[in-house]
C-alpha positions in Angstrom: -0.1 0.0 0.0 2.9 2.4 0.7 3.9 1.9 -3.1 0.5 2.5 -4.4 -0.2 5.8 -2.0 3.4 7.0 -3.4 2.5 6.2 -7.0 -0.9 8.4 -6.3 1.0 11.4 -4.7 3.5 11.4 -7.4 1.4 10.9 -10.7 -1.1 13.6 -9.3 2.0 16.0 -9.0 3.1 15.3 -12.4 -0.2 15.6 -14.3 -1.7 18.4 -12.6 0.5 21.5 -14.0 -1.3 23.1 -17.1 -0.1 21.5 -20.3 -1.2 20.9 -23.9 -3.0 17.7 -23.1 -4.6 18.9 -20.1 -6.0 21.7 -21.8 -7.2 19.5 -24.8 -9.1 17.4 -22.7 -10.6 20.2 -20.5 -11.3 22.2 -24.1 -13.3 18.7 -25.4 -15.7 18.8 -21.8 -16.6 22.5 -22.8 -16.9 22.2 -26.5 -18.8 18.6 -27.0 -23.0 19.3 -26.7 -23.2 16.3 -24.1 -19.8 14.9 -22.0 -20.2 11.2 -23.4 -19.2 12.9 -26.7 -15.9 13.9 -24.8 -15.2 9.9 -24.0 -12.8 9.4 -27.0 -10.4 12.1 -26.2 -10.5 10.8 -22.7 -9.6 7.4 -23.2 -7.3 7.9 -25.9 -5.1 10.3 -23.4 -5.3 7.7 -21.0 -4.1 4.8 -23.3 -1.3 7.0 -24.4 -0.4 7.8 -20.9 -0.7 4.2 -20.0 1.9 3.0 -23.0 4.2 5.6 -21.3 3.6 4.7 -17.5 4.2 1.0 -18.6 7.2 1.6 -20.8 8.7 3.8 -18.3 8.2 1.1 -15.5 8.9 -2.0 -17.5 12.6 0.0 -18.1 12.1 0.4 -22.1 11.8 4.1 -22.3 14.7 4.7 -20.3 16.9 2.2 -22.4 15.8 4.3 -25.4 16.0 7.7 -23.7 19.6 7.0 -23.2 20.4 6.9 -26.8 21.7 10.8 -27.3 20.4 10.7 -30.4 17.0 10.0 -29.8 17.2 12.2 -26.8 18.0 15.3 -29.0 15.4 14.4 -31.6 12.3 14.3 -28.8 13.9 17.7 -27.7 13.9 19.5 -31.3 10.6 17.7 -32.0 8.9 18.8 -28.7 10.1 22.3 -28.8 8.6 22.5 -32.5 5.5 20.9 -31.3 4.9 23.0 -28.4 5.4 25.8 -30.0 2.9 25.0 -32.9 0.5 24.1 -30.2 1.2 27.4 -28.6 -0.1 29.1 -31.8 -3.4 27.0 -32.1 -4.4 27.4 -28.7 -3.8 31.1 -29.3 -6.0 31.3 -32.4 -8.5 29.3 -30.7 -9.0 31.7 -27.9 -10.3 34.2 -30.9 -13.0 31.7 -31.6 -16.5 31.8 -29.2 -17.8 28.4 -28.0 -21.1 28.9 -30.4 -18.4 29.5 -33.7 -16.6 26.4 -32.7 -17.4 23.0 -34.3 -17.3 19.9 -31.7 -14.5 17.7 -33.0 -15.5 14.2 -34.1 -14.9 11.0 -32.3 -12.2 10.3 -34.9 -10.5 13.7 -34.8 -10.4 13.6 -30.9 -8.7 10.1 -30.9 -5.8 11.6 -33.7 -5.7 14.9 -32.1 -5.3 13.5 -28.8 -2.5 11.0 -29.6 -0.7 13.8 -31.1 -0.8 16.0 -27.8 0.0 12.8 -25.6 2.7 10.9 -27.4 4.3 14.0 -29.3 4.5 16.2 -25.7 7.8 16.2 -24.8 6.9 16.6 -21.2 4.7 13.7 -20.8 7.4 11.6 -22.3 10.3 13.2 -19.8 7.5 13.1 -16.7 7.2 9.2 -18.0 10.9 8.4 -18.2 12.7 10.5 -15.9 10.5 10.6 -12.8 8.0 7.8 -13.0 10.7 5.4 -14.5 13.5 6.2 -12.2 11.3 6.1 -9.2 9.8 2.7 -10.2 13.2 1.1 -9.3 12.5 2.1 -5.7 10.1 -1.1 -5.9 9.9 -4.6 -7.0 7.9 -7.4 -7.6 4.1 -6.8 -6.5 5.0 -3.4 -5.0 6.1 -2.2 -8.4 2.9 -3.1 -10.0 0.8 -1.4 -7.1 2.9 1.7 -7.6 2.2 1.4 -11.5 -1.3 0.9 -10.5 -1.7 3.6 -8.9 -0.2 5.9 -11.8 -2.6 4.3 -14.1 -5.6 4.8 -11.8 -4.6 8.6 -11.1 -4.6 9.4 -15.1 -7.8 7.8 -15.8 -9.5 9.8 -12.9 -7.7 13.0 -14.0 -8.8 12.7 -17.5 -12.3 12.0 -16.9 -12.4 14.8 -14.4 -10.9 17.3 -16.3 -13.1 16.5 -19.2 -16.2 17.0 -16.4 -15.2 19.7 -15.2 -14.8 21.3 -18.6 -18.5 20.4 -19.2 -19.6 21.6 -16.2 -18.2 24.9 -16.6 -19.9 25.4 -19.8 -23.4 24.8 -18.0 -22.5 27.5 -15.9 -22.2 29.8 -18.5 -23.3 28.6 -22.0 -21.5 31.4 -24.0 -18.4 30.6 -22.2 -17.0 34.2 -22.1 -14.2 32.8 -19.8 -12.8 30.4 -21.9 -10.8 33.1 -24.7 -9.0 33.9 -21.3 -8.1 30.4 -20.3 -7.0 29.6 -23.6 -4.8 32.7 -23.8 -3.5 31.6 -20.7 -2.8 28.2 -21.9 -0.9 29.1 -25.0 1.1 31.3 -22.9 2.1 28.5 -20.5 2.7 26.2 -23.3 4.8 28.6 -24.9 6.7 29.4 -21.6 7.2 25.4 -21.5 8.8 25.5 -24.8 11.3 28.3 -24.3 12.2 26.2 -20.8 12.7 23.1 -22.7 14.7 25.1 -25.3 17.1 26.1 -22.9 17.3 23.1 -21.2 18.2 21.3 -24.5 20.6 24.3 -25.3 22.5 23.3 -22.0 
C-alpha cells in the first residue's frame, strides 16, 4: 500500500500542471454538446499515458532515452510541437463556443494521440520521474505503484473533461474560455522556452 499511495502522490504531482494535454481534454468537455461525446479523447489520452507509464516502469523507455540521438530528437520535435500548439491554442481563443465546431470522435482520437505522444513533457515525466522512481520497488510493490499511476491518469482525464462540461453549463456563452485559452497558450509557450534552455544546456 505504501507503493500504491506513493504512486498516487507522484502521479498527481506530474499530471496537475497546466499543459497541452490537459488543455485539450478540458476543452473537449467544454465544446462537446454532451459529456459522453468527449469520451474518445479521454480514453485515448489515458491509453497513451498508460503506454508511456508501462514502458517507463518496465525500463524500455529508459533504455531508449539513454541514446543521445533519440533524446535530442525528442527535444527538438517537442519544442517545435509546443510552439505550434501554443499558436493554435491562441488562435482558438479568438473563436467563441457558438462559432466552434465540436471535434468528431475520430478527430478527437488523432488529436489526443498527438498531444499525448508528441508532448515532450509527458515523455520526460514518464521516463525521468515515473521510470526512475519505479526502481525503488520490485515485484508486487512495483505493480501497485504502476496501478496507482494508471488510476490517477484515468481519474484525472475523466474529471478534467467533466469539469469543462460543468463550466459550460454555468456559462453557455463561455465568456471565460478565450481568456483560459490565452493563458494556456502562454503557459505552453513558456514550457517550449524552458525546454529550449534545457536542450541548449
